[in-house]
N, C-alpha and C positions, 0 to 999 in steps of 0.2 A: 681156495676154490669155493664158490658159493653153490650149495647143493639144494637150496630151496628152504622155505620157512616151515618149521615143524613146531609142535606145541601150541598151547592155547593161551599163554599169558605173557606179560611183558618180560618176565625173567627168562623166557625161552625164545624171544624174538630172534636172537642171533645164533641159535643153536646150529643152524645150517652152515655157519662159516667154518672153513678150514684154513687157519692162518689169516693173512690180511691182503691177499692178492685180489680181493674182490674189487671190481671196477665200477660197480653201480649198486644201488640199494633202493629199489622202488617198491614201496608197500602198497600195492593196489588193493589188497584185501586186509588192510591193517585193522579194520574194525573186528574182523573175525579172529585175528591173532590176539588182540589185546582186550577186546570188549568183554570176554568171559570173566575178567577180573571183577566186572561190575554186574554180574548176573546177565550178561548179554545185552544190557541196555545201552543206548547211546548216552554218553555222559553229558551232563550240563554242569555249569559252574557249581551248582548247589550239591551235585553228587560226584563231581569229578575226582574227589579225594577218597572215595570209599574203596580203598585198596586192600587194607588188611583189617580184620576185626580188632586186633590188639594194638593198633597204632596209637602213639601218644597224642598226636595232634593231627587234625585234618589239614591237608593242603588246601588253602583258601586264597586263590589269587585275587579275589575281590577285596580282600583285606590287605594282602601283602603289597600288591602293585601300586595302589594309590598312596600308600604310606611312603614307599620309596620314591615315587615320582615327586611327591611334595618335598621331600628332602633334597632331591637332585635339583628341582626347580629353584630352590632357595640358595643353591651354591652356584653363583655365576661363573666361577673359575673351574668347575668340575670338568668340563669338556674343552676348556680353552687351551689353545696351543701356548707353549712357553716361548720365551724370548729366544732370539737367535744366538744368544750367548749361554744357552742352557747347558752346553757341553754334551748334549745328547745327539745322536744321529736323527735327522729329520725324516718324517714320513708323511707324505701328502696323499691321503686316501679320499677318493671322490666318486660319488655316484652322479650320473647325469641328472640335472635338475628337472623337475616335472613342470608340465603346464598345469596351472591351477584351475582344473575343471570342476572342482567342488567336492570331490570325494576320492580318496584313495581306494584302490581295490587290491586284491591279493597279488596281482602282477607287480604293482609297485612295492608291496611289502617284501616280496622275494628279492627284488633288486636291492632294497635298502637293508634288508637283513644280512645279505652277503657283505656289503660294505661295513655295516655296523660290527659284525663279528670280527672282521679283519682289523678295524680301527681299535677295538677293545684289546684284541690280541697284541697289536703292536705297542699299545700303551704298556701292557704287561711285560713286553719284551724290552722295555726301557727306551722307547723312541719318543721323540717330540712329535706329536701327531697333530696334523691339521685335518679336521673332518667337518667341512661346512655344508650348508644347504641354502638353496635360494629358489627363485621362481621365474620361470620362462613365461612372463606374464602378458606380453603383447600377443595379438593374433586374432585370427578370424573368428574362432568360437565365441569370443566375448562380444563381438559385433552381432553375431547371430542370436546370442542370448538376449542382447539388448533389444533386437527386433521382436523377439518372441515374448519377452517378459516386460518390455517397456522399462528396462532398468539400464542406467548408464553403464557402459563397459567398465569404467574405473570402479564404480561401486560394486558391480557384480564380481569383478576380479579380486578386489581386496577382501570382500566377504569370503570368497572361496579360499583365499590364502589363509585367512584366519582359521577357517574350519579345518583345512588340511594340516596346518601347523599344529593344531590341537590334537589331531589324529596321530601325527608323528611323535608328539610328546607322550601320548598315551601308549604308543608302541615301545617307549623307552629307548628311542634312537639317540645315539650319542653325538648330536650336532652341537657345534658352537654357534648359538644363535646370535652372538654379537657380531658375526661376520655375514649375516644374512644379506642376500642381494635380491632385489625385486626390480625386474628390468623395465617395468612400466612406470617407474617413478623418475622424476627429472634428475635426481641425484645420480642415477645410473645412465639414463639415455642421453644426457648431455655429453657423455663421453663417447657414445656412438657417433654423435654429431661431430665431436672433436676429431675422432679418427677419420670420419668421412672427409672433413676439410683437409686434414693432413694428406690423405690419399689423393684428393683433388690436386693439391699443390705438387704432389709427386708424380702426377700423371697416371695414377692408378684408378681414379674415379673419373668417369667421362660419360658424356651423353651422346647418343646416336640414334638414328632411325634404323630399325631393322625388323626382320620378321621375328615375332616373339610368340611364346605360348600363352594362350588365353583360356582361362577356365570360366565357362559360362555361369557356373554356380557360384564360384568365389567372386566373379566379376572383377578379376584382377589378372595381372601377368604372373607367370610362373617361371622360375629358372629351369634350365634343362634338367637339372638334378631332381626337380620336383614333378617331373612327368614320368610316370611309371607305366610302361606298356601302353603308351598313348593316352593315359588317363591321369587325372589330377591325383596327387599323392594324398589329398584329404578326402576327395570324392571319388571312390574307386569305380563308380559307374558313369562318371562324367568324362566324355571325350574332350580332349584338349584341342582347341582350334588354333590356327595360325593367323596372326594379324600383323600388319605393318604399323608400328608405333615408335615414337621417340621415347627412349627410356634411359635410365641411369644404369651403368655397368661398373663393376669392379674388375680390374685387369688381372684376374687370377692366372691367366695364361702366361704372364711374365714369369711365373714361378713353375711352369709346367715341368721342366727338366728337374728342378730341385724337388718338387713334390714327388716325382717318380723315383729319383735316385734315393731320396730319403727313406723310402719304404724298405730298402735293403738293410737299413740300420735299425729298423724297428723290430728287433728280435722278440720283444715282449708283446707284440701284437699278434692276434690270430692270423694265420696264413690266409684264411678265407677273406678277412677284411682287406689285407694287403693285395690280394688278387683282385678283389672287386675294385679297389682304387686304381691298380695298374690298368685294368681293362677300361675303366672310365676315362683315365687320362689318355690312353690310346695312342701312344707315340708310334709314328710310322716314318721310317726313312725312305726317301724315294726321290723322284724328280717331277718337276712340272714341265710339260711339253705342250707347245702350241701347234695345233692342227689348223691350218688356214682353211676357211670355208671357200669351196670352189664356187665361183659365180658371185653375183651381186646380192647383198642383203641390205634392205632399205633401213632397217633399224640401226641407230648408231651403236658402236661398241660390239657389234656382232660379226665382225669379219674373221674372227678366229675362235677356236674352242680350246681352252686350256684344260688339259687332263692332268690328274695326279696319279702316278703309278709307282709302286714299290718294285716293279720288275721292268725297268726300261730296257733291260737286256732282251726282252721278248718282243720289242716293238716291231721288228720285221715280220712278226706273226700276227700283227693287228689287222683284222679284216673288217672292222667297223668301228665307228665312234658312237657311243650311246649317251643320251642326255636324260636328265631328270625331267619330268613333265613341266616343272616350273622354271627350268633353265631359260635364261634370256634368249638364247638362240632358238630354242624350241618355240618360245612365245613369238619371236620374230617370224619364224616360218608359218606359225598358225595364223598370224595376222594377215598373211598373204593368201591363205588357203582355208576357206571355211570348213571344207570336208576334213582336212587334217586337224583343224582346231577341235572339231567334235570328237575325233578319235583320241586326241591328247587329253581332252577333258575326261574321257572314259577311263584312261589310264590313271589320271589323278584321282578319280573316284574310287578306283580299285585300291590304290595306295592308301587312301583315307580309310577304307573299310579294313584294310590290313592293320592299320594303326589301331583301329577300334578293337580288333581281335587281339591285339597285344603282341604281335610278332610279325613285323614287316619282313624279317629275314626268311620267313616260311611262305611268303606270298607265291602264288602260281605265276610264273614269269610270263608277261605279255609285252609285246612291243609293236611299234608302228614305224614303218619305213617312211622317212620324210620325202624321199625322192631326191634329196640333195646329197652332195659329197663333200668330204674334207680331204686334205692332202697330208699324207704322212711325211713329215719333214726329213726323215732319215733316208727314205728311198724314193720319194716323189710320187708314190702310188696314191691313186684316188680310192677312198674307202667310203662306203655308204654311211649316212648319218641316220641313226635310229633314235627313237624315244622309248625308254623302258620304264615299266611301272615299278621296278625294283631299284631304280637309281634314285637316291635321295638328294634333294636340293641342298640340304644343310650338312651333307657329309662330303668332305674333300672339296672339290670344285663343282660338284653336281654333274660331272661328266667323266666318262671312263673311255679308255681304248679297250676294245674287246679282243682278247687273244684266246680263242676257243681251245687251241691245242694245249694250252698250259694254264688253264684256270677252270675249275669245276663249274662255277656259275656261268661263265661265258660258253663253255662247252655245251651245257644244257640248253642255253638260249640258241646257240648256232644250230644244234640238231633240230630244234623245234621249228626254226624258220629257214632252214636250208642254207645257212651262211657258210662261206668258205672256211675250212679248218686247215691251217698251214703250220706244219711242224718247224720250229726254229731252235729247239733245245733237245740235246741228246745226252745219254749217259757218257761220262768221260771214258769209261772202260770199253765202250763200243758194244758189240754183240747184237742180239736181236733188238728191234725197235720196241720200246715199252708201249704199253697200252696208253691211250689218251683218255683224259687229259694227263699229261706228264708234268708234274709241278716241282720236281727236284731242283735244288739250287746249289748245294755245296759240292756235289759230285757230278756236276753236269757242265757241258760246254755248248757254245753257240754253233749252229749250223745255218747255212743260207742267210747270213746276216752281214753281207758285205765285208768290209775291212775288219770287222770284229769277229768273223768266223774263226772258231778254234779257241777263243778265249774262254776261261772259266766264267761262270755267271757273275760271281761277286766282282771280279776284276772288270768285267765288261760293264757292269752297272756304274762303276766309278768313272771309267773312261768315256762312256757314252753320255753320261750326265755332263761331264766336262766339255765334251764336243758340242752338245746342245747349247751350253752357255757361251762357248766361243763363237758360235754361229748366230746367237741372238734369238733362238727359238725355244730355249728352255733353261732350266737351272736345277742343280741338286737342292733339295729342301727337306725339311722335316715337318710333318703335320701332326696334329693332335685331335683326338676326339673331344677333349676338354675345350669348352668355350668359356668366354668371359661370363662372369656371374651377374645376371640381371637382377638388380636389387630394388627396382621401382615397384611399388604396390599401390593400387588405386583404392586404398582403404583408409579408414580413419584411425583405427587402433594400432598404431605403430609409431616408430620414431620419425618425427618430421625431418625431411632432408634439408640441411642448413644452407640452402641456395636461394638466391633471389634473381629475378630477371629485371634488369634496369631498363625502364621503358624508353627513356630518351637517349641512352647511351652516353658515353663520355670518352675521353682520350684513350684510344686503344681498344674500345669496345663498341660494337655496333648496337643500335637500339634493339632491345630484347635479348641482349647478351647475358651470359651467366656470370654472377658474382658470388663468391664464397663469403659467408658471414665470418667476421672476426671472432676470436675466442670470447671477447667481452660481451658479444651478443648472444652467447649460448648460456643456457639451453633455449632453443625455440620450443616453447611449451605448448602442448596440445590444448586446444580449448576444452573446457570441462563439459560443456553441453553442446552437442552437435546432433542435428537431425540425420539419422543414419538411414539411407536407402541404398539399394544396390542398382541404382540407375545413374547414368550420366557421369561416370568417373568418381573421383575421390569426394567424399562428403565435405572435406575441408575446402574444396573449391567453391562451396556455396556459403562460406563464412567470411563475409567481407572484412571484418576486423582482423581476421587472420591473414587473408590474402594480401590486403593492401598494406604496403609498408614503404620504406625509403631505402634507397641504395646506400650501402655503407661507404661507398667511395665518393660519389658525387652529391649525395643528399637528395637527389631527385626521386620522383615516384618510381616504385618498383612493385613487382608481384612476387609473392613467395611461391616456392615450389610446393605443390599440394599433394604430390605423391609421398608416401611414407616408405620406410625401409622394410625390406624382407625381414621377418622375425629371426631368421637364422643369423642375422648380424648380431642380435642380442646374445645368442648362445655361442658365438665364435670366440668370445674372450672373457666370459663371465668368471671363469675359474681364476683369472688373474686378479680380478676385482676382489675376490674373497680374501686375498692376502693383505688387503688394505681397504676394507669396505667403507670406511668413513672418511676417506680422503676427499676433500672438496677443492683441492688445488691441482690434482692430476688424476688420471685413471687409476693409478697406484704408484707407490714409491718403488723405483727400480730395485733398490737394495733388498726390499722385502720379497719381491717377485723372484729375484735371482737366488735368494736363499731357498725358497720353496720349490722352484721349478727345476726340472720337469716334474709333473705329477708322477708320483711313484706307482700308484695304481688307480686306473680309471675304470669304471664299471658302468655298463649300459648295453642297450640292445643292438644287435647287428644291423637292424633296419636303418641305423644312422651312419652306416659305413661310408656312403657316398655323400649324404647331405651334411650333417653337422661335422663329422670327423674330417672331411677334406677341407671344409671351410675353416675349421679351427686351426688346421695345420697351415693354411694360407695366412690366416690372421697372425699367427705366431711369427711367421717369417717377415711379414710387414712390420710388426712391432720391433723385431730384431733390427731391421734395417733403419728404423726410426731411432734406434739407440735406447729403446725402453727395456729390452731384455737381452740376455746373452744366449739363451737356449734356441735351438733350431726347431725342436718339436715340442708340442705341449705335454705329451704323456709318454713316459718310458714303457709302461706296461698297460695293456688294455685287456679287459675281460668282458666277453659278451655272454650274458646269462641267457639260459633258455627261457621260453615263454611259459606262462601258466595257461593250461588248456582246460576249458570247461565246455561240455556239450559239443565236443569235437572241434572247437574253434578257439583261437587266441582270446583270452579274457580281455574285454574292452567295453567301455561304456557304449560305444556305437553299436556293438553287437548285442547289447542287453543281457550279457551273461556274466556280469561282474558279481563277485562276492565281497561284501564289505568287511574289512577287518574289525569294524566296530561290533558287528554281529558275532564274530568269532571271539573277540575279547570278552564280550558280555557272557558268552557261554563257557569259554575255556581259559581265558586269560591271555595276555599279550605274549608271555613267554612261550606258551604252548603253540600259539598261532605262528610266531616267527620261527620257532624251532621246527615245526612241521614243514615250513617252507624250505628249510635247509636240509631236512632229513628225507623228504619224499623222493628226491631224485638228485643226481649230481648237478651242481649249479649251472653247468654249461649245457644241460639237456632240458628238454621240455618236461614240465611237471603236470601230470593229469590230476586235476583238483578232486579231492575226496575229503569231505568234512569228517568222516569217520577217523581219518588219520590224525586230525587235530585232537579229537577226543582221546585217541590212544596215547598221544604224547602227553596230554594232561594227566592221564592215569599213570603214565610212567613217572612224571614228576612227583605225583603223589607217593609213589613207592620210594623214590629217592628221599622225599621229605620225611617219610616215616623212619628210614634208616638214620638219616642225619640227626633228626631230633632225638632219636633213641640214644645215640652215642654222643650227643653234644657235650654232656658233662665230662665224659672221658676225654674228648677232643680238647676241651677247655683246660683241663688240669694236668694232663699227662706231660711227662718230661720228654727228653730227647731219647730216641731209640738207640740201644746199644746191643752189639752182638748180632748173631744170625737168626736167633729165635727158632721156634718149632717148625716142623715141616709145613704145617698149615699156614703159619705166619709167612714163611717164605713163598708159599703159593700165592697168597693174597698180595704180597709186595711185588711178586713177579708180574702179576696181571696189572697192578697199578702202574708200574714203570713201563710195561709194554704199551699201555694205553697212552701214557705221557709221550713216549717216543713216537707212536703212530700219529697222534694229533699234532705234535710239533712238525713232523714231516708233512702232514696234510696242509698246514698253514703255510709252510715254506714253499710248497710246490704246486700240486695240482688242484688244491682246494676241494677235495671231495669230502665236504663237511658231512655228507650223509654217512660215510663210513666212520668219520670221527664220532658222530653221535651214536652210531651202532657200536663203536668200541666202548663208549661209556655204558651202553646197555649191557655189554658183555661183562664189564667190570661189576655192575650192579648184580648181575646174575651170579657172579662169583661170590659177592658179599652175602647174598641171600643163602647160598649153599653153605657158607662157613659161619653163618650167623650163630648156630648152636655152639660151635667151637669158640667163637668170640665171647659168647655169654658164659661159657665154662672156663674162661681165662686162658685158653690155649693160644690166644693171640695177645701179645702184650699191649697194655694201654697205650704205650708210645707208638706202636705200629698202627693201632686203631686210629690214633690222632693223626698220624702221617697220612693214612689212607683218606680219611674224610676231609682233612684240610685240602689235600690236593684234588680230591673229587670236586669240591666246590669251586676251586680255581679253574678246573677244566671246563666246568659248566658256564663260567662267567661270560665268555663271548657269545654264547648261544641263548642263555636265559638269565639276563642281568638282574631282573627283579628277584627271581628265585635265589640266585647266587648271593645277592646282597643280604637277603633275609637269613639264609643258611650260614653265611659268614658271621653275621652278628650272633646267631645261635651258638656257634662253636667258639666265640670269643676272638675272632680274627681281628687284627689291628688294621686300621685305616680302611680305605675304599677297596673293595675286593678286586675291581678291574684296574686298579693302580698298583696292585700287589704283583710281585715278580712271578712270571710264568714258571711253572714247575720244570725242573731239569731231570731228565731220565737218568737213572743209574744203570749203566750198561751191565754191570755185574749182577744186579738184582733182576734185570729184565731178561737175562739169558735163560733159555729153556734148558732143563736137564735132558729132556727128550724132545725130538721133533717128529712130525708125521710126514712120511714120504709116500706119495701116490705111486702105485705099481701098475703099469700097463702091460698088456700082452698084445703085440701087433697094433699098438696105438689105442687100445680100448682099456678103460680103467677096470681093474679087477678088485683091488683092495688097497687099503692104506696101512702101512707098517710103521711102527715106532722104533726109532733107533736113538742112541745117545747123541746129544748135540755135539757137532764137530766130528762125527764118525768119518772115517776114511772111506774111499770108494769100495774097498774089499768088504768092509763091514756092512755097508748098505746093500751091496750085491748079495751077500750071504743071507741077510735078513729077508730080502725079497724072495730068494729062491727057496727059503725054508717056510714061507707062509703057506698054510694049508690050502687056502683058496687059490693061490697061485699054482701050487702043486697040482691041484685038481684040474686047473685050466690047461696046463702044459703036459699033462700025463699022456704018454705015448707019442709025444712030439719031440723034435730036436731043437734045442736052443741054439740058434745060429749066431746071435749077437746079444750082448747085454749093454744097453746104453744107460749110463748113470750121469745125471745132471746134478752136481753136488748140492745137497740141501733142498732139491726141488722135485726130482722125478727119477723113476727107474722104468725103462721100457725094454721088455724082452721081445726079441724078434725070433719067432719060432716057425718051423715048417712041419 
């Protein structure tokens, strides 16, 4: 149980812990806790090591870290994965690749520090680890920068990559740079084009005219997934418009059921992400039913209104049909009635304002009676046709049957406008009529519904859908919220779409028809110099030498497609390319991908749950069907880290609240910077940025440095420990092996690295307390060596520069983070005594100590004999004593 922070220096940081049941460790006032070691001053790199006046050497990351980085940079195989025949189990550890904006901030560092600690730990556990990095390098920001700085996007992007790669190296991140992927280079995006052609040939890539989302700021089309609360995902203040355009789509809906069903198998993914994807896919079983429009309609195709309903069993209770303002029938009625047209325009304006507000579902419902009627095909009754501002044209069929008695939304609308409310569903058990709207389904039956009266709702749904189909006015069907992925972008800095339009046509192709380019014509390379404006479509359309080409089939004149691909295409499969990054004959070799996949651990932000993560799942299934891979899903486990918060907002360049890791490294070193990012909060929760915390971690490393260097000679020369040793020696070894056990558990499960680091702090506290005994020889040299050797290994995943230096100091063999992870000795870790909280009527009174392994009677007796407990229960009757073995005693008294 965590009781709060007490004390004023690093050795006392964790004094408030009672055991290791702590679930979080957030040091918002860390400067106050640890800064007193340095006279209360905020530490800088020059003074970050002034921990103890008698220390042998000062901790100086400015010397240690560049020394080791130079050594690591010189060893090309240090972080390289081994061959498939290594005999080791494989482990693919991956963080989401960044957009090369030019500068890392602490939000990036937190993400990468989590993955880096895990990769280093898995190396130490004996795994063959793949830990790559690359760059999501196409996209709109590069074009905007080109406009602003008069710098070609390619030049701007590659310069940023160089700068960010340098930052990552300085952070000591364990990436195998031989597998680096840069998505804006032809050796990568040619395979985007190759995939596009394969999808076109398989009927998965197609072109159609449709209503699309248009961002006025981006001057391009957006996929549905890129519209958040009616706004552009990149421009949070920009309202997305609806336009009718001919665009390229990928048929993601072919995999709707598989994408949905596959979520049940992704046990290693956060439930929040799986729920978000389920909701986005939005599968609904129901029926399509045609209501004939009563009377003549001049516009073609408007003689009937098709509605989708999940409750066809309630159709006898339909008292109106309601249309979206943009529905074809509504437009046909408006064309014949100027007054009605004005009212419908008003509804559409209200709907647009609701989109701008970010929640169409919360719109105040308004409607207009068209004065026309439709015929219910089940009972022949005429029902009025209304237009409603809350009916969306792009959801379902854009039309609903309104059943007020059995739908909350319809009930609200009917009450507002005085529409009939007709009950057709009742409880199966009978009794009093329930209040309306009554929406039950499983335990309800139909009433007043013709030949289906008395049937249960579920049975009726099946039989009524079949009846509609047999009579030709309906069919059972399944609908999805998920729509096909629109991938056309009217921008320059993206993958050219590998299609041409044959101007003359040829056998089997009309003039202007689409022709896919053969593999020999790939890549279609972006022109290096293009005048970028945000006017008149894609800038590529104004480059004659790019646009004008020949048809690969007939050799006649042709025009290239000037749209480029959505940048989420780049990130949908990049992690497969990592397994074979230099392959110039295929996207990757299947045998390599099949060895490494699925990804064992994927790490990134929850904001990608709908965008990148659903697209990457789709792409994996397409590649499987193409015979490239065997796996159905890209990643077995997904971890979504919390955000770094500064000044009350997520740290991001757009908000102007970023903290550069370069500044932190210059003041405190890379190890302290990344260790703080892991220590200040559990990795799945938001971290409130405080520079004082980095300073505190730096001083803590200074304390460890003093101890290790002091006992380095002993650690280098001591032999193997024998026997049980003195009481103080047993105490030290107990704490060491408890720390090993806890950290091993943390890496294997919940990843609460903050408590792992806190456990190391507790171990250091213990060592400081027994330092006089160690100096007096009460702890054997062999035990001292065992403690400090394992201490350095435990620090290696979190502070690799520091651990490497300390490993060298104590004479460790080989590379510290390629050395076997320590194994906890259960016998040494076992406590002689344990602390048991004692409660009275659920309120904590005291903590008693009992021998480890005590039976229930012993624990109960100890609790009842405690003086504080006696005082609390004096004059009262103990009704019950609840003993939770090893955990708790609760006395129930009256």
